[in-house]
Backbone as numpy.savetxt, mean C-alpha at the origin, in Angstrom:
# Nx Ny Nz CAx CAy CAz Cx Cy Cz
-2.69 -11.99 -3.02 -2.31 -11.85 -1.51 -2.32 -10.36 -1.32
-3.53 -9.60 -0.43 -3.81 -8.81 0.11 -2.49 -8.09 0.86
-2.42 -6.87 0.65 -1.37 -5.98 1.53 -1.67 -4.56 1.79
-1.30 -4.22 2.84 -1.57 -2.87 3.21 -0.73 -2.26 2.89
-0.27 -1.31 2.11 0.90 -0.39 1.42 0.78 1.09 1.79
1.88 1.38 2.46 2.20 2.62 3.14 3.24 3.40 1.91
2.85 4.58 1.98 3.86 5.33 1.04 3.95 6.94 1.54
5.22 7.03 2.17 5.66 8.43 2.34 6.16 9.16 1.33
5.66 10.23 1.11 6.24 11.13 0.13 7.18 12.06 0.74
8.52 12.32 0.55 9.24 13.26 1.37 8.59 14.64 1.31
9.24 15.73 1.91 8.31 16.74 2.44 8.95 17.97 0.68
10.08 17.51 0.58 10.27 18.25 -0.62 10.00 17.88 -1.77
10.13 16.78 -2.23 9.75 16.06 -3.21 8.01 16.54 -3.42
7.32 16.43 -2.48 6.03 16.61 -2.34 5.72 17.91 -2.72
6.19 18.89 -1.84 6.03 20.14 -2.18 6.16 20.63 -3.88
7.82 19.81 -4.44 8.21 20.42 -5.79 7.04 19.77 -6.47
6.57 18.71 -6.51 5.37 18.43 -7.10 4.18 19.03 -7.32
3.96 19.38 -5.91 2.55 20.16 -6.33 2.79 21.80 -6.96
3.90 21.97 -6.35 4.32 23.34 -6.92 4.64 23.58 -8.82
5.01 22.43 -8.94 4.99 21.98 -10.65 3.58 21.43 -11.21
2.60 21.17 -10.19 1.09 20.56 -10.56 1.64 18.96 -11.36
2.07 18.33 -10.77 2.83 17.32 -11.42 2.05 16.10 -10.71
2.14 16.46 -8.92 2.17 15.31 -7.67 0.68 15.11 -8.05
-0.20 15.86 -7.78 -1.75 15.05 -8.33 -1.92 14.32 -9.08
-1.39 14.73 -10.80 -1.58 13.86 -11.83 -1.19 12.92 -11.63
0.03 12.62 -11.28 0.68 11.29 -11.27 0.15 10.23 -10.33
-0.16 11.16 -9.22 -0.96 10.34 -8.26 -2.56 9.39 -8.76
-3.03 10.36 -9.85 -4.35 9.77 -10.29 -3.89 8.85 -11.38
-3.02 8.82 -12.12 -2.41 7.96 -12.88 -1.94 6.47 -12.16
-1.45 6.82 -11.15 -0.82 5.80 -10.51 -2.11 4.59 -9.66
-3.07 5.48 -9.19 -4.28 4.71 -8.55 -5.11 4.33 -9.47
-5.03 4.63 -10.87 -5.90 4.45 -11.83 -5.22 2.79 -12.58
-3.84 3.05 -12.43 -3.26 2.03 -12.72 -3.33 0.42 -11.88
-2.80 0.74 -10.37 -2.81 -0.62 -9.97 -4.34 -0.59 -9.43
-5.16 0.04 -9.20 -6.76 0.07 -8.84 -6.92 -0.39 -7.53
-6.39 0.09 -6.08 -6.46 -0.28 -4.86 -7.99 -0.54 -4.41
-8.30 -1.63 -3.24 -9.22 -2.02 -3.02 -9.74 -0.25 -1.71
-8.78 0.00 -1.88 -9.36 1.53 -1.05 -7.78 2.47 -0.54
-8.33 3.49 -0.66 -7.38 4.26 -0.23 -7.22 5.39 0.63
-6.34 5.84 1.46 -6.21 7.00 2.41 -5.27 8.11 2.42
-5.44 9.19 2.48 -4.43 9.80 2.65 -4.14 10.67 3.64
-3.09 10.70 4.52 -2.86 11.38 5.69 -1.61 11.76 5.83
-1.07 12.10 7.31 0.24 12.42 7.74 1.24 11.53 8.33
1.71 10.89 8.26 3.01 10.33 9.37 4.29 10.37 9.43
4.30 10.95 10.50 6.25 11.59 11.04 6.40 12.99 9.84
5.13 13.52 10.05 5.40 14.55 9.32 5.21 14.72 7.73
5.18 13.43 7.20 5.38 13.16 5.93 3.81 13.11 5.27
3.53 13.64 3.95 2.40 13.01 3.45 2.54 11.44 2.89
1.38 11.15 3.38 1.35 9.36 3.44 0.40 8.99 2.66
0.32 8.04 2.23 -1.03 7.30 1.28 -0.93 5.78 2.03
-1.87 5.26 2.12 -2.39 4.02 2.44 -3.14 3.78 1.91
-2.80 2.26 1.20 -3.95 1.72 0.06 -3.65 -0.04 0.43
-5.01 -0.21 0.19 -4.95 -1.90 0.07 -4.89 -2.78 -1.18
-3.86 -3.03 -1.42 -3.89 -3.42 -2.87 -4.03 -5.31 -2.85
-4.10 -6.11 -3.76 -4.17 -7.14 -4.33 -3.25 -7.27 -5.12
-2.03 -8.03 -4.79 -0.84 -8.54 -5.78 -1.16 -9.95 -5.95
-1.49 -10.62 -6.82 -1.42 -11.52 -7.22 -0.21 -12.73 -7.26
0.98 -12.42 -7.47 2.14 -12.97 -7.37 3.12 -12.26 -7.11
4.10 -12.55 -6.55 5.71 -11.62 -5.90 6.48 -11.03 -6.90
5.99 -11.54 -8.41 6.92 -10.57 -9.51 6.12 -9.59 -9.97
4.93 -9.29 -9.41 4.54 -7.64 -9.42 4.50 -6.63 -8.15
5.63 -7.38 -7.53 5.76 -6.13 -6.52 6.70 -5.08 -7.01
7.44 -5.28 -8.18 7.70 -4.31 -8.59 7.04 -2.86 -9.68
5.95 -3.85 -9.77 5.03 -3.30 -10.53 4.13 -1.99 -9.54
4.18 -2.45 -8.65 3.32 -1.74 -7.43 4.49 -0.49 -7.08
5.84 -1.36 -6.76 6.63 0.03 -6.15 7.12 0.81 -7.03
7.83 -0.01 -7.99 8.75 0.87 -8.73 8.03 2.86 -9.14
7.16 2.58 -9.58 6.15 4.20 -9.94 6.37 4.88 -8.69
6.34 4.25 -7.46 6.18 5.30 -5.85 7.58 5.69 -5.73
8.58 4.99 -6.13 9.99 5.19 -5.79 10.58 6.18 -6.84
10.36 5.91 -8.26 10.64 6.67 -9.26 9.71 8.33 -8.97
8.58 7.88 -9.48 7.80 9.30 -9.12 7.49 10.30 -8.07
7.93 9.92 -6.94 7.50 10.40 -6.01 8.88 10.27 -4.57
9.53 9.56 -4.94 10.87 9.30 -4.23 10.67 8.70 -3.16
9.54 8.03 -3.28 8.67 7.97 -1.92 9.21 6.62 -0.87
9.06 6.43 0.55 9.39 5.29 1.04 8.52 4.45 0.79
8.48 3.41 0.64 7.26 2.43 0.46 7.43 1.00 1.49
6.26 0.59 1.90 6.24 -0.36 3.01 4.96 -1.49 2.99
5.29 -2.15 2.64 4.21 -3.44 2.56 3.88 -4.64 3.84
2.83 -4.43 4.01 2.46 -5.57 5.08 1.52 -6.40 4.86
1.20 -7.80 4.67 0.53 -8.54 4.62 -0.56 -8.35 5.72
-1.94 -8.72 4.66 -3.56 -8.23 5.34 -4.27 -9.05 4.91
-5.49 -9.31 5.97 -6.55 -10.23 5.83 -7.66 -9.17 5.75
-8.65 -9.57 5.00 -9.90 -8.73 5.29 -10.94 -9.76 6.08
-11.95 -9.87 6.15 -13.17 -10.19 7.18 -12.88 -11.26 6.54
-13.00 -11.93 5.25 -13.73 -13.28 4.51 -12.41 -13.97 4.42
-11.36 -13.17 4.65 -10.12 -13.89 4.85 -9.95 -14.48 5.79
-10.13 -13.54 7.03 -10.16 -14.13 8.67 -10.69 -15.16 8.84
-11.53 -15.22 8.94 -13.28 -16.09 8.69 -12.56 -17.50 8.11
-11.87 -17.70 7.00 -11.33 -19.10 6.46 -10.18 -19.22 7.02
-9.65 -18.45 7.72 -8.38 -18.58 8.47 -8.81 -19.46 10.01
-9.92 -19.25 10.16 -10.14 -19.83 11.75 -9.96 -21.29 11.75
-10.41 -21.74 11.04 -10.06 -23.71 11.27 -8.57 -23.60 11.48
-7.69 -23.10 10.34 -6.50 -23.38 10.95 -5.95 -22.80 12.11
-6.29 -21.72 12.88 -6.16 -21.06 13.88 -6.44 -21.91 14.85
-7.67 -22.35 14.78 -8.31 -23.77 16.21 -7.09 -24.94 16.10
-6.89 -25.43 14.91 -6.06 -26.22 14.73 -4.61 -26.01 15.36
-3.74 -24.85 15.12 -2.85 -24.48 15.88 -2.69 -24.40 17.67
-4.03 -23.94 17.81 -4.65 -23.95 19.17 -4.52 -24.94 20.26
-5.52 -25.99 19.26 -5.54 -27.13 19.79 -4.30 -28.08 19.90
-3.46 -27.86 19.14 -2.05 -28.61 19.31 -1.46 -28.29 20.27
-1.53 -26.78 20.79 -0.93 -26.48 21.90 -1.45 -26.98 23.57
-2.96 -27.45 23.58 -3.14 -27.23 24.71 -2.79 -28.58 25.42
């Protein structure tokens, strides 16, 4: 299942990682390991924030995605299920069935 993964790195942890030279190395290693479909870096609520789309095949894989972020970055981690265009098109008949049942 596809998720939008939002990761906020606390300011102090991010600063420390940058000053020590570990933040970028750890992030590169993490991204190489989980292989997100896409990744964007930005700021949200004053925190360094990473937005990724990840495909998680089964629920027991969630810790493999989240634990490194907590352990290496002390990050806040948020998962939101999402669909791409192809998924949305496949959902069309289900949506139509639900709408039709409510008319």
